[in-house]
Structure formats: structure tokens, C-alpha cells
N, C-alpha and C positions, 0 to 999 in steps of 0.2 A: 638407779635407772630401771626402767621397765625393759624386759627382754623376753624373748621366746626361748625356752630351755627344753632340750631333750633330757628329761629327768630320769627316764627308766627305759629299759629295752622292751617297750610295749607299744602296741598299735594305738594311733589316734590320741584322743585327750588323756587316756590313761598314762601315756608316756611323754606327753608334752604339756608344759605349763607356762603360762605368761605370768611372770613374777618379778619382784624387785631383786636386783642384783647389784653388787658393788660396781661403781663406775670404774672402767679400766684405767690403769696407770701406765702410760707409754714408757717403754725402755728408752735409753739414749738414742737408739737407731729407729725409733718408731714415731709415727704421727697419730694423734688421737683425732678422730673425725666424728663430728656431730651428724648423725644419720638424718638426712632429709626425706629420703624415700627408699624403700626396699621392695623387691619383687620376689615372687615365688617362682621357682623353677622345678623341673622334674626331679632333680636330686633331692630337693626339700620334701617333695611328696614321698620319696622313698624313705627318707629319714622319719617323717611323720608316721608312716605306716610300719616302720621298722622292717623293711623288706630285707631279705637275705643279702642282697647286693651291697648293703652298707654296714653289715654287722662288724666287719673287721676294720672299718674306717672311722666309725664314730664311737667314742667311749663316753656315755652319759656320766655326769651332767655336762651338756655342751650347748652353748648358744649357737644356733645355726642360722643359715642365711648367708648368701655370698654375692647377691646382686644388689647394688645400692649406689646412691650418690649422697653427697653431703657437703659439709663445710669444715675446714681445718679448725680444730678447737685448740690444739696444743702441739708443739713441735719439740721432740726430744733434743737433748743438748748436742748430739752428733747427727741429727736428722735434718738440719737446715740444707735446703737446696735452692739454687738460683731460681728466682721467679716464683717461689712459693712463700706464702705468708699466712698467718692466722686469718681465718675468715674466707679464704679462697674456696671456690666451688670445685669439687673434685670427685673422682671415683677412684677405684683401685683394682689392679689385677690381683685376684685373690688366690692365684696359684703362685706359691712362693718356692723358688727353685734354689739349688745349692750353688750354682755358678762355677762348680769345680769338675763336674762329670764330663765325659766326652761329648754328650749331647749339648750341654750348656756351652762348652768351649768351641763348638762348631756351629753356633748360631741356631741351635734347635732346643732352646731352653723349655719350649712348651712340652717336650717329651723327656724332661729331666727325670732321672731314675729315682731321685729323692724328693719329688714334689710334695709339698705340704699344701693342703687346701684349707684356707680359712673358712669356717662354717662347717667343716667336717673334722679335720685334725686339730684345729685351733678354734677359739671362739669367733663367731661371725657377726653378721650385720643386722639380724633381726633384733635390734636393740636401739636405745637412744644414742649410744656411743659405741664405736668400734676402734680398736688400735690395729694398725698395719705397718709393715716395714715402709719407711719413707721412700725407698727405691721403687716401690710398687704403686705409689700414688700417681694418678693421672689428673692433670689440670683440665677442667672443662670450660667451654665458652658459653656465651649466651644463646648460641644456636642449638644447645642441647636442652630440651625441655626437661623439667624434673621427672615427668612420667617416663621419659625415655632414658634419662640418666639412671633411673632405678633398675634398668635391665641391660646395661651395656655388656655385661658378661655374656648373656645369651645372644645379644646382637653381634658380639664379636665372634661367636661360634658360627652364626649365619654368614658373616662377612668372610671368615676363614673358608667356609665351605664353598662360597660362591666365587671367591677370588683366585681359585686355582686355575681359572681360565678367564680369558677376556669374553665377557658375555655380550658385548656390543654386536648386534646383528645376528646373534646365535639363536637357535631354537633350544629351549630349556624345558625339561620335565622335572617336576618336583613330586616325589612320592611321599605323601604324608603332609597334610596341611595343619599341623599343630603350631605352637607358637613360633618355633624356629623356621618351619616351612613357610609360615606366613611372612616372616621377616625376609626370607630368601626370595619369595615372590616379589616383595617390594623392591629389593635390591636389583633383581633381574629387570624389572620394569624401568627402574631409575637408570640402570646401566645401558639401556637401549636394546634389550633382547627383542628379537623380531617376533617371537612366539613363546608363550608360557603355557605349559600343560600341567595341570594339577590332578593327581590321583589320590583318592582316599577311600576309606570304607564307611565314612560318615556323611550322610546327606547334609547334616548341620554344618560340618566343616566346609563342605563344597559350596554350600549356599553363602557362607561367610566369604569365601574366595570370590564368588560371583559379585557379591555386594561391594567388596573392596574394588574389584576391577571396574564396576560401574561408576563408583565414586571418583575414580581416576580417569574415567573415559578411556579406559584401556580395552580396546576391542579384541586384542590378540590373546586373551586368556580363554582356555578351554578346560573344563573341569569334568572328571569322570569318576563315577563310583565303581570300583573294581570288585566290589562284593555283589552288588545287584545287577551288574552288567558283566557278561562273559568277558574275561580279559582278552580273549582272542578278538572279540568285536571291538574292544577298546584299541587294540593294536591296529586293527584295520582302519579305524578312525584316525589314529595318529599317522599311519602311513599316508592316508589321504591328505592330511594337513602338511606333511613334509615331503610331498611328491615322491613317496616311496623310499626316501633316503634314510629316514629315521632321525631322531633328535641328536643335536650336537653334544649336549651334556645333560646328564641326569644328576640331580641333587637328591640323594637318598636320605630321607629323614626318619624312616619308620623302624628300621632294623628287622623288618619282616622278611623271612626267606622268600615268600611269594613276591613281595615288592622288589627285592633285589633281583630275582630271576626275571621279573617283568621288565625291570630296568635294562637288563642285558638283552632282552628281546627287542626293545624299542630304540636303543641307542644305535647310532649309525656306525658303519665301519670306521675304525680309527677314532671313535668318539671317546668320551670320558664319563666315568662314574665318580662322583665325589660323595664319599660315604661317611655320614655322621651318625645315623640311627644305630641304636644298640638293640640287639636281639634280646628276647626274654631269657633265653639260656645263653650258653657260650658258643653254640655251634650254628652254622648256616650251611645248608646243602645247596650247591650250585648244580643245576641240571644242564646237561649238554655243554659242559665246560669247553670241550674242543671247539664246538661251533660258535658259541656265544662269547668266548673270551679269547682263545688263541687265534682262531681263524678270522675273528673280527678285528683283532689287533687293538682291543680297547685298553685304555689306561684306567686303573682303579686306584683312587687315592683315599686312604684313610685319614679322617680328620679328628683331631683331639684339641680341645681348648683353643687358645689364641696364640699366634706366633708373637713372641715378645721382642720388640713391641710394634712390629710392622703392622700387625692386624689392627691394633689400636689406632695407629696413625691413619690407616686406610679408612677405618670406621668413622673417625672424627671428620675426615675429609669428605666422606659421603654425606654425613649429616650437615656439614657446613654447606655443601652444594645443593641441599634441599631434600635429601632422602627423608621420606615421611613414614615413620613406623609407630607414631603415637597411637594410631588406631588399634593396635593390638592390645592395648590396655583397656580391658572391658569391665573391670571392677576395681574400685579403690575404697580404702578404709582410712578413717581419720585417726586410728589408734592401733597399736599392736595388740590391744586387748580384744580386738575383733579377729585375731589370727585364726581361730578354729572355724569361724564362719567363712573367712576368705579361703582357707584351704578346702573347705567343702565346695565352694564355687569352682575352684580349680579342679578338684576331684571329679566333679560332675560335668566337666567340659563346658561350663557356662561362661567361661572367660578364658581367652587365650593367655593373657597375663593379668595377674592380680598384684596390685601395688598398695603398700601400707605407708602412711605418713606418720611417723612416731610422735611428732609434735603438731600434726595437722597440716593440711596442704597449704592453707592460706598463710600460716606462719612461715613455712618454707619458702613460699613465693615472695613474701616480704623480705626475707634475707637475700634472696636472689635479686630482687629489685634494687636493693641498696648497692649491690655489686655492679649491676648493669642498669643504671638509671636511664 
């Protein structure tokens, strides 16, 4: 099979090769899935460029990629589950947890201390076939387009970030309009948020947000560039939009110290920060902690991965109810052989999400049409 392999601890094409690899053989507890579509995420970018953050997580050679959908090709002898059969349209939770640690046994498997991530610690989904534990396979319905099924892992992060509070009727600020920020905006609009405020340092990202809002006829989106406009002026504008109260919830997607402190400035008394973004380093400095955290009585919630499996259930329910996020796919390729070009588009911020179809999009659609005529 064709696969994208991190072949050496080097940056770019010198360390990544698209090549023929043996087709995986599932163990008795695994399912083999024919990959229909796979998407690039920020972690893949770090692997591609061999950034320091992944040196201890990836040991070349490794097939990477962890966002995908596909069709069950083979089921191990102990991997049969009620309602699953060969040919089914599926995705998978690529965080594989131990089930034995305190976190797993208290319903918090998403923060398992022994988590293995397929696509980092084990071979992943930038391939024609991928094998995963049967317990992690998620069945999909016809309401999940292939282009959306390709990035359910990332959409799950957005759902986890947004669902820490009821967004209906709430004012929401999103700091950072990258791929997951864009998904979060779509979820906020779909969930009935009364006001969505987007901040970023890129005019291109903010224009994308405005075009999306216009396409949805969503007039309650306001976008601000906090690099070219004084943040104090942006805060004044937000105060005016919220009658001086501040926003109910901030979805922090950037990891920037400046963005986190700005979030603490604009959130209302007793409001919430849902924090997904990762800083460049390990440290973030909070200014005026007393005033903006303690005396404001804010709640700060760190987000990692997807809750197993309530986030998946919530995500699929949102998609079934009409959540539209297919627009974040802004570049597609008919083969994994185009991987370097696709990663370049992602690198240059020319596309929020890049999706590859290992056997071609029309072939994957034909398989889907047979399942859901």
C-alpha cells in the first residue's frame, strides 16, 4: 500500500517519504480499515518539520496521520462488535488508553496517563489501510460527508472546547481563527450563540471568518485584528457589543500569552475560559492575576482531546442536526503522492483543512453510495 512515512529525524521532504509499505495485518482485537479520506492537522505539521515538541513521541520510521474516515476491510477474530460488519463506514478515536489507571476508571480516559496516539506512537492513517483497536472504531452515518469524516478528530477537539458550557444565547469570543477556531465558530452559531467575536493577527483569517458568516447570513459575528488594532480599542468595541458586561465564554485557540491575557480582560465576571491552544514554549505569564482571575471569579478549563466517548456522541448529534463544517476543507488531493504539496498549502495557511483521498474521492463516494443508496 502507499503510505506517508516519517523516515528520518529531519525537516520536510528530507525526513518524510511517500512510499510502498506492507499492508497492515490486524491482531485478533483490531479492525483493518480502508482509508477513504485523511486530513492534515497541526500535529502532522510538527512531525513533518521535526519540531522539538514531537522528538520524544515519534520514532522513525513511522506512518503518521490520525484524522481519517474509511470502510471496515477486515475484523480480527476477537474484534467483532454488535452492529459492525465489513464494509461499514467508520472513523476511530486514535487516542488508545489503558482502561486501568485512575483517570480511565473515573470516566476521564481522555487524560489517561498511558495514552498511545496512533499516528505518533503507532502507525497512523496517511495510508491506504490502517489497523486500530476495535473498541476505538466509531460507526458513521450518511449525515457525515467524507470531507468531514476526514477530520472528526479535530472537530471533536472543537466540540469538547465548546461544550464545556451551554452556548445558546451566550456571547462567545474565539481567540485564533485557525482550523479548530473556525469549527468552534460554526458550532457556536449552530448552537444559538447570540454573539460571536473572533480575534486573530491575520487579516486573511479574519476575512475567512467574515465570508463564512456572510454565507450563513449570520450577522452577529464581529472580527478584530489584535495586531493592527490596539487591543485596548478592541476591548472597548467588545464592551460596546456586550453592554459593558464582557463576553460569557472565551474559546482560546492560539496558546498566545497575549491572547490569554486579552481573554481574561474581555470575559465577564464569573465567565469562563475554555483553553485548547498550546503555547510555543511551556510557560504563559498572566498579568494582573488578582484582578482578572481571582476577583473576577472566572473558570478556566483546560481541554485535551475528546472525552471518550461522550464528545463523539455529541459531535455526531451536532452533525446529524445540520452542523456545517465542510467549508473548512479548502484543499483536496486525489492521492497521498501529493502529500508534500498538500502540507505546503497547510504550512502557508492557504487552507484551513487539507484532505487526501488515497483511492480518489469519486471511488470513496461510490463506496459510500452503495452503503447509503
